[in-house]
N, C-alpha and C positions, 0 to 999 in steps of 0.2 A: 196439667201444670208440670208434672215430673217428666213426661215424654217430651214436652217442649224444651225443658231444661237440658235433657240428654241430647237432643238434636243440636242445641247451641253449644254444648260444653264438651262433648266427647272428642272433637277434633283437637282439643287443647290440653288433654290430660294423658298421662302415661297409661298404656295398655287399656284403651277404651273398652275392649271386649269384656273386661271384668264386670262392667256395669249394665250390660244389655239383657242378660238373662235369656229365657226361652231356649235353653239348650236341648239337645236331643235327649229324650227320656224324662225331661222335666214335666211336671203334672200341672195342667191348667183345668180348673173347674169353674162352673157357674156359681158365683157367690150367692146367688139367690136360692140355690139348691142345697146349700150346706148350712148346718146349724152351729158349727164351730170353726173358727179360723185361727190357726196357730202359725207364728213365724218362728222357724228354727234358725238361730243365729250363731255363726261362728265368729268370735271377736278377733279376727285377724283378716288378712287379705284373702281375696277370692281363691288365689292359687293354693293357699294353705288350707282354707276351709273346704274346698271341694275334694280334698284328699282324705277328709276325716270320715272313716268308715262308720263310726257309731252314729253320727248325725244322719248319714245316708240310710242306715237301717231304720231309724225312727221315722224319717221322711216317707219311706215306702210303707211302713206299717200303718202310719196314720192315714195315708192317702188310699189305702185299701178300704177304709171305712167310707161309705158313700156320702155320709153327712158331715165328714170332716175334711178340711182342706189345709194341708201343711205346705207352707211356702218357705223359702230360704232368704237369708240376708247375710251379708258379710260386711266387715268394716272397710270402708273405702281407704285408699292410700291418701297421704297428706294432701297432695294437690287437689284431689277430688273433695276431700273434707273442706278445704278452704273455699272452694267454689260453691259447695252446698250451703255453707254458712253465709257466704256473701249474698246468695240468691234466696236465702231462707227456705231451703229445700230439706225436708226431713229424710231420715233413712227409710228405705222402702224395700219391698220384697222383689225378688227376681222374677217371679211368675206373673204378677199382676200390677207391679209398680204401686202397690198400696202402701201408704205410710204405716210404719209399725205401730204408732199410737192408735191406729184404728183397728188393730187386731184384737181378738178376745184374749189371746195369751201370747207371750214371747218367751221362748226357751233358749237359754244361752249355755253354750258348751264351755265347760271349765277344764281345759286340758293341761294347762301349765300356769304356774304362779305369776309369771311375768306378763300375763295378759290382763291382769287386774285393772290397770289404768285403761286398757282397751274396753273393758266392760263398762266403765264410767262413760267413755266416749260413745259407745253404742246407745246407752240410755239417753244421754244428753242430746245426741244427734237425732234420736227418735222422738224427742219431746215427751219422754216418759219421766215423771218425777224420780229422782235418783234413789230415795229411801222408801221402803215399804210403808212407813208411817206417814209419808206425805201424799200417797196416792189416793185418788178418789174412786168412787164406784165405776166411773166411766173409763178409767185407765186399765190397760191390759194387766193380767196376772203375770208376773215375771217369775219364771221358773229357772232353776239352774241344775246342772248335773254333769257328771264326768269325774275323772280321777281326783281332782282337787276338792271334790265334795267330801272326801274323807277327813278333811279339816276345814269346814266352811267358815269358821269364825272370823277371820280377817276381813271377809266380805259379806258378813251376815246381813247387813242392812240393805243390800241391793236387791234381795230376793224375797218374794212372798212365800216361796216354797222351794226346797232343794231335794232332788231325788238322789239317794245314796245307793249306788250299785248298778245292776243291770237294768236297762230301760225297756226291754222288748215287751214284757207283760204289763209292767207298771204304767207305761205311757198310755195304754188304752184305758186303764182304770182312772188315770188322771183326766183323760179327755172326757170320760163319762161323767165324772164329778163336775167338770167345767161346764158341760152341756146342761146338767141338771140344776146347777146353781147360777146359771147365767142371769145377770141382772141383780143378784143378791148383794147384800153388803159384803165388804171384803172379809170381815172377820167370820162370817158365816162360811164363806168359801174356804178360808184357812182351816176352819174346824173340820170340814168335810175332807179336805186334802190330808189333814193330819191323821185321819183314820186309815189311810192307805199304807200298808207295810212298805218301809223304805223312804217315806216322805217326811222330811224335816221342815217344820215351820218355825223359823227363827223368832217370830213375834211371841211365841209361847214359851220362850226360854230366856234366861238371864245369866250373866256372869257373876259368880260370887268367888272372890279370890281368883284362882285359876280355873275353877270348875264351872261348867255350864249346867244349869239345873232348870227344871220346868217351873213356870211361874205359878202353877196350880197342880194339885194331885191328879186332875183329870187327864193330864198329858204324860206320856211315858218317860221314865228316867233315861232310857236309851232308845236310839233309833236303829233298828236292825236293818243291815244292808239287804237289798233286794237281790236275789240270785236266781237266774234261769237254770233249771235243773237239767234240761235236755236240749243240747244245741241243735239236734236234728229236728226238733219240733218248732224251731224258730225260722221265720222266713229269711231268705237271702235277697238282698237288693239286685236281682238279676238284670233289672233295667237300670243299671248304674247311669247316673247323669254324666254325659260326655261334656266336659267343660269347654267353654269358648277359648280359654287360654290354657296352655299346658300347665297342669298342676304339679305339685311337688311329687306326688305319687300317681303319675298318669298311666294307669294300667288297670287291668281287671284284677279284682281282689276277692279272694275267697278265704274266709276265716275257718281254718281247718281245726282249730282247738282254741279253747279259752282257759286261761289259768296256767300256773306253773308251780310245782312243788319242789323245785331244786333247793329252795331255801336260802338264797343269797341274802345275807343279813342286812344289806343296804337297800334291797329292792322293794320299792313300794308296789309296783305292779304285781309282784309275787303274792302279796297279801290281798291287794284290791280285787284281783281276778280269781283267787282261789274259790273252790277246788278246780281241778282239771276236768274239763268236759270236752269230749272229742266229737267232731262231725264224722259221720261214717264215709267210707270210700264211695258208696253208691250216691250218697247225698252230695258229696263234693263233685263227682263227675257230672251228675245231672245239672247242677247249678253252674258249673264252669261252662258247659256247653251252651246253656241259655244266655249266660252273660257275654260270652264271645260273639254270639249271634246278634245280640242286641246292641253291642257297642262297637264292634270292629277292632278291638284292641289286639295287639300282636304280642302281648306279654300277660301272663297270669302270675300273680304273687300268692303264695301260700302263707297266709297271715296267722301268726301265733306268737306267743312269748318265746316258745322253744319248739319250732316246727319239727325239728328232727326227733323230738320225743313222741311224736304221734305214733301210736302202736301199729298203724298201717302205712307209715311213710314210704316204705319201699314199693308197695303196691300202688300208692297214689302217684308217685313219680313215674313209675313204669307205665301206668295207664295213660297219664297225661301226655307223656312223650310218644307213646304208641299212636295216640289220636292226632297229635298236633305237630310233631317234629317235621313232617313233610311240608306243612304250611308255614314253617319257620316261626311258629309261635313259641316264644321263650317261656321257660318256667323259672321263677326266681324265688329265692327263700331269704327272709330277713336275717339279720345277725343271729348266728346260731352258736351253740356251745361247741367248744373245741373237742370235746370228747365224744361228740355225737355225730360229727360229720364224716360218714363212712366214705372210704375210697370209692366204692362202687357208685354210690349216689352222686358224689362230686363229679365223677367221670361222665355219668349219664347227662347231667345238667350241662356240663361244660361242652358236651358234644353238640349242643344246639346253639348256644351263644355264650362266648366266654366273657361274661360280665365280671366285675370285681367281686371279690369275697370280703366279707366283713366278719370279724371275730371280736369278742370282748373278754380277754383274759383278766382285765381290771387291775391286777397286780402282778408284779414280775417275780416275786419270791414265793416259795411254797409256804413259808411261815405266815406271810400276809394273806395269801389265798386261803389258808386254814382259818384265819381270824374272821374273814368275811364270808366263809363257808362256800367259796368257789372251788368245788371239789374236782379240780383238774390238776394234773401234774405237768412238769416240764416236758416229760416224755410224751404225754398227750398232745401238748401244744405243737411240738416239732414233728411228731409222726403225722399229725393232721396236715400241717403246712407242707411237708414233703410230698404227701399223697396228693394234695391239691395242686402242687406245682407239676407233678408228673401227669395229672389229668388235664393240663392245659391252661390253668388259671395263670394270669399274667400280673394281676394287681391284687394286692391284699391291704386291708385297712384294719388296724387294731385299736381298740378302745381301752384306756386306762383311767384310773382315778388317782388323785393325790390328796393327802390329808386324811387318809383312812385311819381309823383307830389302831394304834400300835405301830404306825408307820415310822421308819427310821431313814436316815440319809442313805443307808446301805440299800434299802428297797428301791430308792430312786436311781442309784448307780446301777443296780441290776436291771432296771428298765432300759437304760441305755445299752447295756450289754446284750440284752434280749433282742432289741431292734437291730443291733449289729449282726447277730447270728441269723435273723430272719433275712436280712439283706443278702447275706452270703449264700442263701439258698438259691438265689438267681431270679427272683421276681423282678419284672421290669419296673414295677412301681410299688414301693412300700410307704404307707402313710400311717400316722398315728395321731389320735385325738386324745388329749388329756384334759380332764375337768376336775374341779374341786369336788370332793365328797360332800354331799348335802344330806344331813339326817332327815328322814321322812317319817311322818306319823304312821303308827301302827306297824312299824318294823322293829326288829331287835335293836337296831342302831338309832331308834328315836331318842335314846338316852344319851347318845354320844355327843362330844363337843365338835363343832365345826371350826376349821381354822380360819384366820382372818385373811383378807386380801394381801396384807403385807407378808404374812407367812407364805402364802401361795407364791408370791413373786420370788421369794428366796428359793423355793423349791424349783421354780422354773429355771433359775440360774444354774442349778445342779444338773438339770436336764438339757442344758444348752447343747452339749456334745452330741446329743441324739440326732441333730440335724444333718450330721455327716452321713447317716445311714437311712434316714426316712424324712419324709415331709411331715413335720410335726406342727400341729395347731393346738392352741389352748383356749378353752372356754374362759371368757372374761371372769376373773375371780370376784369382781365387784357385782356382776350379775348373780353369781353363785351366793354371795352374801345376801342379796335381796330374796333369792329363792329360799335360802335357809330361814330367814326371818319369817317369811310368809308360811312356809311349810309347817313350822311349829308355833305359829302365832295365835293370838287371841283377839278378842273384840276391840281391844285398845288400838289395833292397827288400822281399823276402818278409817279413822281421821287422818292417819299417815298417808294412806293411799289416795284419799280425796285431796289432801294438801299437795301431794306430788303431782297429781293431774292438774290441779289449779296452776301450779308452777310451770306446767308444760310437758310433763312426762307422758309419753305415749309410745307405743310400739317398742316397749323395753326389751323385747326378745330380739329385736333387730339391732345388730351391732352399730349400723350407721345412724340409728336413731337414739340409741341408749345414751342418756345423760346422767351420770352418777352424781354430778354436782347438784342437780335438782333434788335428788333423793337425799343428799347430805343436808341440804337446806331444809327439806321436809322433816327429817329427823330432828333437826335443830329446833324448828318452829313448833313442833308438836311435843318436844321434850321426851322423845322416845330414844332409848339407847339400844342399838342393834345387838350389842354384846349380851343383853339380857335374854335374847332369843337364840344365841349361838353357843351358850355355855353347856357343859355337861349337866345332865339332869339326874337327880337321884331317883332310882326306879320306884321309890315309895311315894313320890310326889303325885298330886293330882295334875292331870293334863287337860288342856282346853278341848281335846278331841276324845276324851274318855266316854262321852255320851254317844259317840258314833260307834255302833257295834258292827265291826267288820267280820265277826265270826271267829277270828283268832283271839284267844284269851290273852290278857295282859300278863298273866303268870307264865304262859309259854314264851312271850317276848322277853320277859325278865330272865328266864332260864337260858334262852339263846344268847342273851347279852353276857350272862355270866360265863357261858361256854366260850364265847368269843374272846373274852379277857384271858381265858386259860389256853386259847389256841386250839380248842377242841371242835370237831366238825360234827355235823348232823347229816345223815344220808337222806336221799330222796325217798319220801315215804311211799311213793307209788311202787317202788321196786324192792323195798326192804320191809320196814315195819312202820306202824303208826306211832307218831310221836305226840299224839294228843294235843294238836294245836287248837282243836275245837271246831274247825270248819265243817267237816263232813257230818259230824253228829248234830251240829246246830242246824244245818240246812238239809239234811237228809239226802246227801248226794254220795254215791259210791265212787270213791277216788282211789282206794288202795288196790294195787294189782299183785303185790307181793311176788315179784320175780316173773311176771307174765312176759310172754315173748313179743317182741316187736315184729311188725310186718316187714 
C-alpha cells in the first residue's frame, strides 16, 4: 500500500528523495529474525533529521544487536502530509516502509522546544494515541530523549518514558527491558523502565503547585541524568548514512569531545553535557579513516561544544591535514571561543579550504561579558580576528544576544561599534546574528527574566545602524517567547501545545511556517498567560524541573546567579580549580586538569 502510494505521489511533491529511504549505509534486516523493532524519529524534515548525530549513534548501536532492528522516520513536509492524510497513509519507516504504529517502540528526539507541535503531528500521522493514558497494549511504547528532556513537563503526556542524558549505554538497557516485557501490560513495562538509571516515567509523577513529585514512595524523588564516563569506549557511527538529499550538515562528523566547563551562565548545553570527556587522538584518527572510506565525504567536522579546548587539538588537526590535505578533504570546526582559536591552527585549516569562520562573543561590552561569564576580552576578540584575516579567512559571522540580564542601551550601541571595527579589518563578508536571550532550566540564568517581543523590537531599532557594517539577521522574538515559555514550563502547558496544533501550528521553527497568531489564540483559549513563564524567579522557589537531576547542584546555580548580579566571573574549572558544581563527584568522572598542557 505504501509503495504504491509513493509511486503515485512522489512526482507531485517537493524533494521526493526525502521519502524513499534505502540510503547508503542504512540497515535492512529480516523482520522475522529480530525480537524488537524500534523506530527512531526526528520530528522535523529529512534534511534536518539526517544531520542529527545523536540519533545516528543510537541507530548504529541498536543495529549492532542481532535481534534488534532500529529504523528511521522523519516528519514529512506539508505537501506530503496533506497527500498522506488524503490517501489515509500512516507515517512509515525509511528502511522497510512499515507503519510506525506496528513497531514495538517509537523513540522521538527532543532537540528544541519549537518542535513540540511536530511531535503531536508525528504521533497523529502514525495513528498512535496522543497521550500515554490513552494507549493500549498493542500500541508502541513511545520514548523521548535529547536536550529538552531536562525539563520534559510541558510535553509529559506524549511519552511513556523519557531518557535523561547520554543514550549510548541506556538505550541497550531500554531495549533489553522492552524485549523481556513484550506483550505485557503497559504499566508493567513502565515499572521495569523506571528501574533504569536516567529513565523518567511521567505516569508515576504528578504536579503539586510547581513541584513534580512521585505518586508513590516506590518511585524516586529525582531522576539522575545518565552519563557516559569514557567517550573512547563508545562506538562511532563510522557507517554514517549518506542521505538521498543534501542535509543541513552534509559531511563526516566525529565527536572529539563531549561537555564544556567554560561556564557561560546562559548556556544549557554546558550543563546538559557536563563533565568534559575527550576522545583520544588515536580513536579519532581511526574512526575518521573508516568514516571517509564508508561515505565518500570530502569534509570532516570535529564536533564538540568547544573543539579548540581539546587537550590534543594541535595534534588532531596536524594528523588529519597530513593524511587528507592532498585529497582536498577539508577539516572544519564549529563555532569556537575567540580566545582559543590559535593563529597556527587557523592558518593550517585555511590552507586547505577557506570556509567561513563563526564566533560567538554574545555581548559587546566587557561588563556584560563578565555578567554572563564569557571570559574573553576585547583584545582577545580582535587579536583572533586579525590573525584569522592574515591566515586567509574572508568571511566571518558573529553571534550576539539581546535582553541579557543587566543589559543597557549602551551595550547595544557598543555592538554596533564592534561590528564597525570588525568590518574595518578587511573581511570580504561580515555577518551577525542577534537573538533574544532565553533562560534555560538547570543554568544559573534559569532565574532570570526574559524580555518581551515588544522590548526586543525596541532594541532592534537601536541596532539598525549595524546594517552599514554587517549583514545583520534577527531571530524572531515571538519564537523566542515560545521557547522561553516551554523552557521553564510545567504540565499546564500540555493543553496549550495541543490546542495550538489543533488550530494549525506546525513547523514552528521554520520562519515561513511560523504563525504567532495561532499561538496567541491558543494562549487565549487555554487561559495561559505567557508572562507567568517569562518573569524573574526567586531562587528559593520550587521549579517544575527540580526532580530532574543533571548533576549540577541548585546551590551552585544560585551562587553563580548571585555572582552574575555582582559582575563577578568564574574561571574554567579544567584549568584552575574545582568550584564544586557537583558533576564530577556525582558521576565519578575525572574532569579537572588544573593547568594541564594542551596538545
